[in-house]
N, C-alpha and C positions, 0 to 999 in steps of 0.2 A: 846666430840662427834663431835663438829664442826671441830676439827682438823682432825679427821678420815675422815669426809666428804670431806674436802679440799684435803687431800692426795688422796682419792679415785677419786676425780674429775681430779686431775693431771694425775693419772695413766690411767684413761679412755681416756683423751685427747691425751695422748701419743699413746695408742693403736689405736685410731681413726685416728690420723695423719699418722701412718704407714700404716694403711688400705687404706687411701685415696691416699697415694703415690705409693703403690704397682702396680697399673695398668700401670704406665709409666716407671717402672723399669724393670730389668731382661735382660737376654741375650737369643737370639734365633739363632740357627744354624741348617739349614735343610740339611740333608744328602740325597744322591741319593736314597737309599733304602726306606727311609721314604716317600720321594716324590712319588716314584713308588707305594707305598701302598695307598697314597692319590688318585692318578690317578685311581687306580683300584677300590677303595672304592666308589668314586664319579662317576665312569664310564665316565671319561673325555675323549672326542674324539678330542679335539681341539689341533692340533699339534702346532698351533701358541702360545697358552698359555703354553704348555709344554716346547717348545723351549725357550720362554721368561723367564720362571722360572728357567730353567736349566742354562741359561746364567747369570741372574741377582740375583738369590736368593740362589740356591743350593751351599753349601760349603762356604758361606759367613757368617760373624758374624754381627748380628744386635743388637744394644744396645737399647732395649726398643721397645714397639709396635709402637711408633711414627715413627720409621724408617722402620719397617717391613710392617706395614699395607699399606702405600702408594705404596710400590713395588708390593704387591700382587694385590691390587685393580686396579692399572694402567695396569698391565699385563692382568688381566681379562677383563677390559673394552675395551682395545685395541683389544684383540682377538675376543670378541663378536661383536664389531663394524665391523671388517673385515668380519666375517662370515655372518653377516646380510646383508652387502653390496654385498657379493657374493652369497647370498641366500643359504648359507650352514647351514640351520637351525638345522640339526642333530648334528652339532658341537658346537652350542651355549651352553654356560654354564649358567644354570638358577639359580645356587647358587649365592647369592649376594656377592659383593666384601668383605663386612664386615664379613659375615659368613665364607667365604673362608679364610680370614686372621685369624679368630679365630681358624679355624681347623688347619691351618699350624702352628700357634703359639702354639697350644696345643701339636702338635706332635713334635715340634722342640725346646720346652723350655729347656733351660740349665742354668747354673749359680747357684747362691746362693739360689734364691727363689725356683726353681724347685728341688734342691737337698737337701733342708732343710725344708721340708714341716711342720714337727712337730714344729720346732722352730718358723717358721713364723706364724703358727697358734697361738702359745702362744703369740707372740708379737702383734698380731692383735685381734683376737677373745678372747684369754685368758686375756690379759690386759684389754680389753673392759669390759668383764664380771666381773673381779675382781674389777676394778675401780667403775663400776656402782653399784655393791652390797655394796661396802664400802661407797658409797654415800647414798644409799637407807636404809640400815639396821639400822643406828643410829636413824632413825625416830621412831623406836619402843619406844625409850626414849624421843626424842625431841618433839614428837607430844603430849605427856602428857596424860591427862585423857581421858576417854571415849568420843567419838564424832568425827565426820568427820571435819577435819580442812582444811579450804581453806583460812586461814588468809594471807593477803598480796599478793594474787594471781594477783591483778591488779597493784602491785608495783614492781613485779619482771620482769626483762627484758626478761626472758625466756617465760613468760606466759602472757605478755601484749602487744604482737606484737612489742617488743623492738628489739635491735640489735641482741641479742642472738637468738630470734625467727626467725629473717630473715636469720641468718647464718644456722640454722637448716633447714629452707625452702630451701636454696640454695643447701645444702648437699643432702637432700632427692630428690629434683628434678634432680640434677645431677646424682645421683645414678640410678634413674629410666630411665633417658635418655641413660646412658651407657648400662643398662640392656636390653632395648628394641631396641636401634638403633645403638649401637657401641659395640657388644658383644666381639669383639677382645680385648677390653681393660679390660674385665673381666677374661681373660685367667689366669693371675697370681693369681686371687682370687680362681680360680678352683683348682690350685695346692695345696692351703692351706687345702682344704677339700677332696682331692683325697682319702686319707686313709679311711675316713668315708663313702664316696660314694662306694668305692670298697668293704667295709665290708657289705654294705646293698644290693646293686644291682649287685655287681660284675663288675661294669664299672667305668672308670674314671669319675670325676665330670664334668658336663657342667655348664654353667652360670646359668641355671635354678635350678640346685641343690644348687648352692651357695645361690640363692635367698630363696629357701625353707628352707635351714639350718639356714640362717640368720633370716628369718621370725620367725622360732620357737625359736631361741635363744633370739631375742628381746622380743617376747611375754612372754617367761619364766621369763626373768629378770624383765620386767615391771609388770608381774603378782605378783612378790614379793612386789613391791611397792603398788599394789592394795590390797594385803592381809594386809599390814600394815595400809594403809590409811582407809580401810573399815573393819578393823578387828572386829568391834563390830556389823557388819551388816551381818547376816548369808546369806541373799539372794545374796549379792554381792560376798561373798567368794565362795559360791557354783557355782554361775554363772561364775566367773572367772576360777574356776577349770574345769568347763564343756568346755568352749571354748578352754582352753589350751589342754585338753585331745583330743578333736576332731581334732584340728590342728596338733598336734604332731603325733597322732596315725593314723587318717584317711587320712589326707592330705599329710603327709610326710612319715611315716614309711611303712604303708601298700602298697602304690603305688610302692615304691622302692623295697620292698621285692617281690611284684608281678612280677616285671621285672626280678629279679633273678630267679624266677620260670618259666620264659618264658611266662608270661601272659601279657595282655595289661596293660599299666600304667593307673590307674583309681582311682579317688577320689570318694568314694561311698557316700559322703555327699554333693557333689557338684551338685546342681540341675539346670536343664534348666529353664529359659534362662540365668542364671548367667554363666552356662557352655554352652556358646553360640555355640561352635563348636562341640557339641555332635552329631548333625545331619549332619555335613559336610560329603561330599562324602568319603574323605580319612578315616575318623573315622568309618563310617558305614562299609566300606569295610574291615577295619582292624578288627573290632569286628566280622563280619560275617566269616572272615577267621581264627578266633582264636578258633573255635570249641565251646564247651559247655560253657566255661567261658565267651566268647565273647557274646554269645546269652543271657546268664544270665545278663550281664552288660547292654545290650541293653534293655531287658525287665525291669530291675531294674530302669534304667534311666527314662523310660516312666512312670512306676508306681509311682516313687518318685515324678515326676512333676505333674501328673494328679490326683493322689489319696492321697498319704501320706502327701504331702505339704498342700493341702487345708483342709484335715481332721484335721491335727494337728493345723492349724491356727484356725479352728472353735472352737476347745476345749481350746486352750491355747494362741491364738493370734500369731502374727508374731514374738513375742519374742522368741518362742521355737527355731526358726532358726537364726534370726538376732542377738540375744544376747546370745544364748546358744550353737550354733553349727557352725555358719559361720566363716570362717577364716578372711574374710574382717572385720566383726564385732569384731572378737577377737583382731585383731591388733588395731582397732579403740578404743576398750575399755581398752587396756593396754598401748600401746605406745601413743595413742591419748588422754588418759584421762586428762592430764594436760591442754589440749586445748579445752575442751568441751564448755567452756564459750564463745567461739568465734562464735558459730553458730548464724547466724542472725535471729532475731525474727520479722523482718519487714514484712509488708503485701506484699511488692514487692517481697521479697525472696520467700514467700509462693506461689505467682503466678508463678514465674520462676520455682520453684520446681515442681508444678503440670504439667506445659507444658513440661518441660524438661524430667522428669523421665518417664512420660507416652509416650513421643515421642520416647525415647530410647526403651521402651517396644514394641511399634508399629514397630519400625525399626527391632528389633530382630525377631518379629513374621513374618513380611513380608519377611525378609531375609531367615528365616527357611522354609517358604512356598515355596519360589523360589528354595531353596536347595533341598527339598524333591521332588518337581516337576522335577527338572533336574536329580535327582538320578533315579527316576522310569521311566522317559521317555528317559533317556540317552541323554539328550540335555544340551547344555552348556548355553543356553539363555532362557529367559522368556520375551515375548513381546519385543523382540529385545534387551533386557538388559542382559549383561553377568553376570551370577550368581557369577562367580569368582570375578568380579570387585566389586560387592556388598559386598561379604564376606571380601575382602581385605580392603574395606572402613570401614566396621564395626570393623574389627580387629585393624585397625590403630587408628581410632578416638575414639572408645569406649573401646576396649579391652586394648589398650596400653596407649593412651594419657589421657583419662578420668579416667579409673579405676586405672591406675598406677601413671602416672606423676602428675595428678591433685588430684586424689582421696587420695593418701597418702602424696605426696609432699606438699600439701597445708594445712596439719594439723595445723601448727603453726600460720597460718594467718586466715583461714576461719572455723576452727573447725575440729573435728575428724570424722565427718560423711558426708563429702562432697560427696563422691561416693554413700554411702548408701542413702543419702537424695535426691540427684539430678540426679543420673545416673543409679543406679542398677535396671535392668529390673525385677529381681526376687523380689526385695523389692516392686516394683510397683504391681506385680502380688499378692504378699502376702497382700499388702495394700488394694487391692480391696476386698479380702475375709474378712479381718479384719474389714473393714468399714461396709460392708453390711451383712455379715453372720458369726458372731463370738460371742463367749460367753465372750470374754475378754473386760475389761474396767478398767479405773482408776477412782475409786469413790472419791468424795471430800466431806469433812465435812466443808461446807462454814462458819458455825458459829464459827469455831475455827481459821479460816485464819486471820493472822495479816498483810497480804500484804507485807511481807518482801522481796519477789521476788527471794528467793533462788532457788525455783523450776524452774522458767523461765530462770534464769541465767545459770543454769547447765543442761538444757535440750539440749542434743546434736543434736536433730532433729529440733531445732528452734521453738518449740511449746511454745506459751505464756501460760504456765500452770497456772500461777497466775490468769489470766482472767477467767479461768474455776473455780478455787478454790473459788474466791470471790463470784461467783454466786451459788456455791454448785452444779455445773453441772458436770456430768460424762464426762471424757475425752475419746472420741471415735474418734481417728484420724488414717487415713490410714498410716501416716508416723511414728507413735509411734512404737518404737522397744522394749518397755517394759524393758528398762535397769534398771528401778527402782531407779535411782539416785535422781529424783525429790522427791520421797517419803523418800529416805534416808537422804536428806539434810533438810527436812522440820522440823523446831523446835517444831511444834505443833501437829504432827501426823495427818495432814489434808488429806493426800493422801494415797490411798491403792490400790494395784494391785489385781484385782479380776477376777475370772472366774465364772460367774453366769448365770442365765436364760436370754434369749434374751429379754423377756418382761421387759420393763422399763429400758433397757440398755442405750438408748438415751433419756435423759430427757429434759424438756424445757430449752431454752437458755435465756429467759427473766428474769430480776430481779423481784422477787415476793415480794410484800408488804403485810403486815398482814391484812390490811383492804380491799384488793382487791381479796382475795381468801379464801375459806374455807380450812384452813390448815389441819384439820383432814381428809377431803376428799382427799386432795393431798397426805397425808401420806399413806392413805389406798390404793390409786392407786399404789403407789410405792411398 
């Protein structure tokens, strides 16, 4: 079995290496007809840019995006600079140089990668999937008898912040930086999944389709690992199946099929303020211009946020969303599961968490208020502040850097719920309801606790669960996502996830001694 795992690891690394090399490979050749289509599609009126591209790019061979991207970006920057200097603002091209390079690269791709999409998919995604499964599946035998095995987790370089973990960190961060800030280098990745995109939406793949497909693929493969590791725990198996279903069907397949049916692209499970651009002017106009389905989506988005979310949290806690539905939580629970022990349990981290996550929620609410005010008054500013500037700032700092680069890239170093714990505004909103008006709690049987610390170690939200268990105190925390792993790894059955009456949900925090209290009176109160 170990030999199969080692072979699988080699196959996976080969696929990963090819995938990582693909962005800088390939051949690009832009012909005149294709460039004319781009000019028409983007409504480009800059004769300076058109002339520069005709002279320096059209008809020439470019080996790799490293040579094509600078040519496109420099031509665009030079043209915009001249137009702004001459106050020819109608000729300014507002598409960024990187996005323009990605568009040109997509239209002009040639050579082996663009012409052998199926083979390249197999050499990247295919080898990655096969190798990963060969590494994971033998654990059915190797993990042995019933029970969740975390043996040696602090002795493996991949899970103890060793050199392997740091390499994973570098890869994930680099991937998200390319995705958000250098989309032209994702063009060759889009060729690999073009056939899949065309079969779903009818359109060639963009870099966000690559991300969605890769997201689902990684979650599916790592869900197999979850099924094996937690195979004796029904709650974990069902929960993993749930997040996998909602990610693949609601976040990936349905939105793509809606585009094919000429409907707005929309993820029906994505609630505001996690879906922070739902109330942006461009989105509202798009929905209102889409007829009945657009109006339905608009009403659904409002009802989901103001009614469904708080009602469900009241009955089931925030776990119904964060651990059973949310795509961010789904990736954290599958790809991030090997790193859950890295979530800091310190008091300092808790203080940072409270200020940071609620600060992001406040930022989102204020930005949305400005957005709606600007939309209804047809004004671009609020109190002299440009609404667009606030939206751009939030999109960059929170939507891209925090949620993407840090939120996922930092898994191997700071744990799998960095975004959910410190930055997600929806988690903060759900947390308020869960803390002050919910039936959910984790009950503890303090008399059975042996203080082994497994619960605290594997709490991905950084809660010191053992401190509650030792006192027999119910765990009612706004940050708890109800993943249930603390209960699953407890060797004594001390912890239990419950939905019960609100009365007695929050019990005393002090340690009670037998000679200080009438124990029967206390039991009757509970």
